[in-house]
N, C-alpha and C positions, 0 to 999 in steps of 0.2 A: 504494500500500500504506500502511495507517495507520502513524503514528509509533509507535515502541516506547519512548516517553518514560518509562514506568514501569519499564523494565528496569534492574536494577542493573548497572553496568558493571564489567568485570574490571579489576583493577589491572594495569598493564603489567608485563612480565617485567623482572627486573633488567637494567640496561643492559649488553649484551654488548660485547666488543671488536669492532672492525670485522671481524676475521677470523671471528668467530662469528656474525655476523648472517646472516639468511637472504634474500639478495638474489634478486629475480626479474628476468627480463629486462624492459627498459623497456616493451616491448610483448609480454606473454606470448603464446605460441602458443595456449595453452589459456586461453580468456577466459571462457567461459560454463560454470560448474560446477554440475551438479545434485547435491544432497545427498540421498542415499537413506537418510534417517534422520530422527530427531525429537529434541525436547528439548534437553538441555544440549549434546550432541555436535554437533547441527545448528547451534546458536549458535556453538560453537567453530570450526567450519569456515567459517561465514559471516564471522566476524571475520578468519580467515586469508585468505579470498578478498578481502575489502575492503582488508586491509593490503597485499596484493600486487597491487592494481589489477585484480581480477577481478570478475565478476558472479556473485553467489550466487543459486541458484534452488532453492526449496523444493518438495518434494512431500509432501502431507499426507493423513492419514486424517481422516474426518469429525470424530471427537472433538477433533482438533487444529486445527480450522479457525480458531480464534481464539488459537492458541498463540503464545508469544513469538517462536519461530523463524520462524513464518509472517509475522509483522509485520516482522521484521528483514531478511528476504530481499529482494532486488531484485525478484524475481518469485516467484509461488507458484501451484502447480497441484494440484488435487484428484485424489487417487487413486481416489476413488469407492468407499469401503468404510469400515466402522467397526471392524474388528478387524485384527490383525496379518497373518493369513493372506491377507486380501483386499487388503492395502495394502503395508506395509513388507516383507512376505515374498512379494509377488506380482511375480515377475520380469517377466512380460509387461506388467503395468500400469506398472511403473517405466520399462521401456524405451520403451513407447509414449509416456509422459509426456516422457521425454528427447527423443524425436523431435519431439514437439509444441513443446517449448521450444527446439529447435535448439541443444542443448548440445554443447560440445566434449569434456567429460569428466564422469565420475561419481565422486564420493567417497562411499564406503559408511559412513564413521564406524566405530562398533563395534557388535556385536550384530546382530540381524536377519540380513541377507545379506552382512555384511562379510567373512565367510570362506567364502563359497559360490562354488566354482569355476564352477558353471554360470552364475551371475549375471555373474561377471567375463567369461566367454566370450561371453555374450549381449551385453554392453556392447561388447566388442571387435568382434563380428560385425556389430553395428549401425553400425560406423564411428566409434565414440567411444573415447576413452582411458579406461582403467580406472586409477584412482589407487590403486595397490596392487601386490602381486606378481602374476606371471603365473598364469593358471589352473592350469597344471601344477604350479607350486610350491604354490599353495593346496591343491590336491588331495593332493599328497604329504605336506605338513606338517599339513594339516587332519585327515588320518587319524592319530590318535594312535599307531596300530600302525605305520604306515609311518614316522612321525616317529621312533619308537624305533629302527627299523632304520637310518635315516640317522645318527642320533646314535651308534649302536653302531659304524658304519663309521669315524667320526672319533675313536673312543675316549672318548666321553662316559660318565661314571659313571652307572649305572642300577640301580634296584631290580628284583627279579624281577617279571615280568608276562607276560600272554598275548600271543601274536603274531597272534591272530585274534580277532574278536568272539566273545563267549559268547552262547548262545541260550536258556539256561534256568537256574534256580537250582541245579540239580544240578551243573552245571559250576562254579559259584561255590563250592559246598561242597567239590567235589573239589580245587579250587585251594587253598582254605583249609586243608584237611587236609595238603596237600603243603608249603605255604609258610608256614602259620601266619596268625594274626590279630594286629592288624587288617589289613584289606585295603580297597582302594578300588575301587568299581564306577564306571567313568568312561565318559561318552559318547565314542564314537569321533570324532565331529565336534563335540564340546562346547567349552565355555569359559564363563567368568564364574561358575563354581560350579554351573551348571545341568546336570542329568544326572550328578551326582557324589554318591555316597553312600558313607560310610565305615562298615564293618561291624566290630563288636567281638565279636559273639556269633553262633554258627551259627544260632540260632533267629531271628535278625533278617534272614537272607539273603533269604528269599522276598519280604518286603515291600520291602526295600531295592532288590532287582532290579527289581520291578514299578515302584517309584517312580522309579528312575533312568531306566529305558527310557521311561516315560511323559513325564517332564520333558524328556528328550532329543528325543522326537518332537514335543512342543509347541514347544520352543525352536528346534530345528534341522531339523525335518522328517525326521529319521532317528533311530530308537531304538536303533541298534547301540551296544553297550557292551563294553569290555574290562576286564581286571582288572590290578591292580598291588598289590604288597605295600606297605602303608602304613607309612612310617617312624614310630617312636615319638617324639612331641613334636618334630617338625621345624620349622624356620623355612622360610618361603617367600621365596626370593630370586630376583630376575629381572634380566636384562640387557637394556637398551634398545639396539636395533640400528638403524642406517641403512645402506642399500645403494643404489647407483645403477646405471644401465644401462651404466656403463663398467667394471664389475668391482670397484669399491671397496666394501668392507664394513667398517664401523666400529662398535665397541662404545662407546656414548656414556657410559653409567654404570650402576650397579646401583641397585636399589630393594629395600626390604623390605616385603612384603605379608602378614605373618604373622597380623595381626589380622583374623580371618574368623569369620563364623558361617554355618552351613549351607554351608560351603566357599565362601562369597562374601565378597570383601574389603570391609572397612569403613574401615580406616585404613591408609595407605601412607606411606612416607617414603624420601627419597633424600639422600645415598647410604645403602645398607644399613649400619646401624651395627654396631660391635663385631664385625666380621669381620677376620680376619687379611689382610694384604696378599697372602699366598700364595693363599688361597682366592679372594679377589676377582679376582686376575689369572687364576687357573685358570678361573673361571666366564666371564670375558670372552673368553679365548682359545677356550674350548669353544663359546661362543655364536657367535663369528665363524666358526669352522670349520664348524659345523652349517649356518649360513646360506649360507656360500660353497659348500658341497657341494650345497645345494638350489637354487643359482642365484637367491638371494633378491634382490628389488628393493623399495625403499620402506622405510617404518618397520615394525618388527616387534619382538617381545619373546620371549626365550628364558627359560623358567621352570625353576627347580631347587628341590629340597628340600635343606636343609642341617641335619644333626643336630648335637646338642651336641658330639659327639666329632669333628666335622669331616667326617663322611661326607656325600658329595654324591650326589644322584640327579637325572638329567634328568627333567623332567616333560613339557613340550610347548613348541611354538612357536605363538604367537598371530600370525597373518598379517594384522595390522591395527594401527591406533593403539590404545593401551590407555586405559582409563578414567583410570588414574593417571599418564598422561604429564606432567601439569603439574609434578609435583615434580622431574622431570628437567629440564624447561624452566627452572624456577626456579634450579636449582643449576648449570646449564651456560650459560644465556643463549641456548640454541638453540631456536628456534620449530619444534617437530617437525612440526606440521601444515603450516606454510609450506614446510618441507623436503620433505614429501610432494608438494606441488604443484610445487616446483622440480624434483624428481627426475622426476616424470611429464612435465615439460616438457623433459626431456633434460639437466638440469643435473648438474654433477659435485660430489661431496663430497670430492674429493682433498685440498683445502686445509682441510677442516673438522676442526679439532683441538679436542676438548672441553677446556675449562680449568675445572676444578671449583672451586666456591666455596660455602661456607655449607652450610646444611641446610634441608630443606623437608619438611613433613608435610601430607598431604591427608586430609580427612575427607569421606567420602561422606555427604551429608545425605539420608537416605532417609525416605520417608513410611511409617514402621514404628513400632510401639509396643514398645520394649524391655521395658517392664514386663509385657507379656503375650506373651513369647516371640518378639519381633520380627515380629509378624504385620503384613503390609502393609495400608495404609489408603488407599483413594482418598478424594477429598473436594474441598474448595474452599479456596483460599488467601485468608483474610480479611485478613491483615496480614503484612507482611514488613519486617524491619529488618536491613540488611546491615552487618557490621562494616567499619571503615575503618582507615586509618592505614598506616604503613610495613610493607612485607612481606606485605600481605594481598591475596589474589586470590579472587574469588568467581565461579566459572563456573556459570551456571544457565540453565534453560529456563523458569523461572516468574517471575511478578510478582503483585502484588495483583490478585485477581479471577480468577486462573488456576484452571480445573477440572482436577483430577488424576484421569484415567480409570482404571478397573480393568483395562483390556485390556492395559496395557503395564507395564514394570517400575517399581519404586518410587522410583528415584533422582530427587530434585528438583534437587540442586545439588552442587557440590564446593567446600568451603572449603579453600583452599591457603594455608599460612603459611610464610614464609621468614625466616630469621635467620642471623647469622654462624656460629652453632654450634648443636648440638642442644639444650643447656640453654636457651639464649636462645629457641630456636624453641618449646620447650615452654611457656615463660612467655608468649610472644606468643600462642600457641594458646589458652591459658586465657583470656586477655583477649578474643580474638576470639570464642570460643564464648560468653562471657558477654554479648557485645554482640549476637550473632545471635539473632533472634527470628522464628519462623514460626508463625502462628496459623491454625488451620483443620483441620489434620491433626496427629496425633502424629508426632514425628520421633525420630531416634536421638541428638539433641543431648545429652540427659541421660546417655546411655551414654558418649558421647565425653568429657564432663566427668569422669565417674567413672574412665575409663581413664587420663586425664591425672593423676589423683590416686593411681593405683595404682603402687606401687614396682616391680612386675614390668615395667611399661612405662617408667616415668619415672626409673628408676635411672640415675645418672651414669656407671656403670662396666660395666653389662651389660644385655642385653635378655632378660627372663625370659618373654616371650610366645612362643607357638608356634601352629600352625594350628588346634588345638582348645582353645586356652587359654580362650576365652570359655565354651565349654560345660563344660569339665572343671575349670577353676580359678576363673574369675571369678564366673560366675553362682551356683555352689553356696554361695559365701560372702558373697553380697550380698542385701539385702532388695529384691526386684523393685520394690516400691512406690517406692523411692528413684530409680528410673529413669523416673518419670513427670514429664513437663515441663508447662509452662503453655501456655494458649492453645489446647488441643485437647480432643478427647473423652477423658474418663477414666472410671474406675469407682471408686466409693466402697468402703468396707469390706464393704457388703452386696451388692456386685456391680452396683449400679445405675449407669447412666451419670451422670457428673459433669462439670461445667463450671467452669473457673477464671474468677473475676471479681475486680475490685478495688473497694474503697471507701475513703473518707477517714474516719479515726477520730481525732478531736482534731487534725486537720490533717495526720496521718501517713497515707501510702498503705499499705493493708493488702490482701493478696490472700486470697481465700476460695475454697474448693472447695464448690460447691453442686450438689445433684441437678439434672440438666439440665432437667427439667420445671419445677422451681421457678425456675431461672435464666431460662428462657424466659418464664415468667409475670411475673417482675420486669421483664424487658426490655420486655414488652408492656404493663406497667402493670395487669395483671389481678388482682394481689393487693392488695386494699385494706387489709387488716389482718392482724395477726399470727396470729389464730386461723385465718383462711382459708388463709394461707400454710402454717401447720403442718398443716392438714387435707390440703392438696394434696401435701405431702411424705410424710406418713405414712399418708394415708387409702387407701381401697380402690381408687380409680380407677387410680392409677399401678401399684399392685401387680397389679391384674387384667390390665392391658395389657402389663406387662413380663414377658416369658418368663423372664428371669433370676431373678425372684422365686420361681419354682416350683423347688424343689430336685430334682424329677424330670426337668426339661427339659434337653435337649441344645441349647445355644444357640450360634449361629454367632459366632465371635470375629473374623471378617473379613467383608468384602464380596467375594464371588467366586462360584465355580461349584462345585457338588458333583461331585467326580470319581469317587468310589467309596465304598461302604460296606465296611468291613473285617469286619463281622459281619452275619450274616443276620438279617432281621426275625424276631422271636420267639425268638432264641437268648439264652442266659444269658451275661451279661458280668460281669466283675469291676470293682470300683471303680478308676477312673483308667485302665482299659483303652482304648486308642485304638479308636474305632468308626467314624469317618468321616473322609475326606480331602477337603479343599477346596483349590481352586487360585485364586490371585489374583496379579496382577502377575508372572506366570510362575514363581511359587513355590508349593509344596504345603505345607499345614498340616494336621496331624492334631488331631482334637478327641476328648477322652476321655469315657468314661461318668462321670456325676456320682457314681454309687455302684453297688454290685452289684445285679443284678436281671435282669429280662427286657427286651430291647431292642425298642422299637417305632419304626420309621422313618416319617417323614412327608415329608421332602424327597427328591424323586426325583433319581437320577443325571442330571447335565446341567442341573439347576435353577439359576437365578441367585438368590443369597440376599444379603441385606444384613446388616451388623453387627447382632447382637442378635436375628436371626430364629430361630424355632423350627425345629430340624431333626428332632426326634423326642423320645422320652422313655424313661426306664427305670423300669419298674414294679418296685417292691420285691418280692422273692421272699417 
């Protein structure tokens, strides 16, 4: 397997005391581990396998054939497909690959089939060890409805919700009239914010229901959704759990994951700040009770909502390792993935006592453009500069030259920052984000920098953010253009694609934003003089070829798939009315009409479109 010499390495965890280390047997019984996942989490499991003396085996889709995790694994096997359904969601293909590779165990990571009881059972039936909870536990807790029943039995606090899936918008409207708004439509087998829509107005129910069930079907293979009363301005607080096969269940620590957009986390921290000791201990006790009642084994997370007045409400149990697990590792010294491997090998956690120290914050570095509504962007990584220094950890699945496909989610890496206290952690995080540079696709780095400058997040005595803070408070008071970073595709004031470049002016380095066609011409040496360059920027050729230059055109703001038209061809639409839904990287994006008039569609449902493609146009009435 080729060397992964271009891979940025993760900084080691803070040195734990001997009692907090994650020892594995000198000769583990589980030696050959298949990783049924991709990207950053595949790399994370590979590291844990190597650290504990095990052999890491990758299984990959065609677009990932040259990915970093494929290079880093000891062995790699093709799953024979190009999309998630035929590869990372294909139980038969993965089990067949595991047989071919003669593996002892399968680690599912997070996402894809990580919380699929049928997959866990198929692995066990094939004579291999499943690194995670038993299928019956996954099935019980994976159903958000059943999980609420278990939580109720141990006295967990809960907001009103349905006890069975809902099947049409009329049921949603009936619930809203009985319990009030806002409410959440949530995938029964969901997670990671997919298949979750928050409704604030009755007129939005139908589209939210359709969108939630569609996302749930795409991401989890099951479109069933249930309802839950949505608490106003709540924080999202969760408890990391470890449980072994000997009956020990331990709450490792809390995390705060309130900074979300589209109900998907962007920034997480541990421990959850500015919570009273009473609330923290109550959440930990409740989490342990729920997992003990469910017969839980391995790593898991119990999630809660906490309102300003201290009201708590159980949300769900994630029966897998979480994306944000590194912040807990940094503040406890416990390698949670190594613990998963050790527990699967029969190890005990009886002597594992978390000893909390310091503070950690994780930034999910997604290939998304926050200046244009966090739309996801596939592309190519042209350059990568990773921050370094004390307390910095960078978990990633990318390197220079990596292609970012549009079939999978948008997360490129996780920047994790540790310091002795929260204020010091914030300062270190600002420095780390200033050093981090990714060129080739837009990322959320400018957004992360803006959040660190916002008093709602950075206050030394309270946390002013909540689960919808980004949409309701932050974005309405910020100029979106300030969230544009360097090194990726941008748009100028007239909507044309822009590229960032630098020049030296009197010996000083200066960055410029130039129209992409002009920048490409400069790079190719095709512009011999100023007049020719000016003609190319403002002349008719680019305008004629650029759909965004036509004020009537509906232009794709992402690369992805046309999911559905919200308005019929030939119908009258209002200015800024959502008319078409696109899906990319497992997220849906609505595109509005440019002005009022008559809609004419040109892109068919199911069509693959690129950023900037014409989808249709609106004829002025």
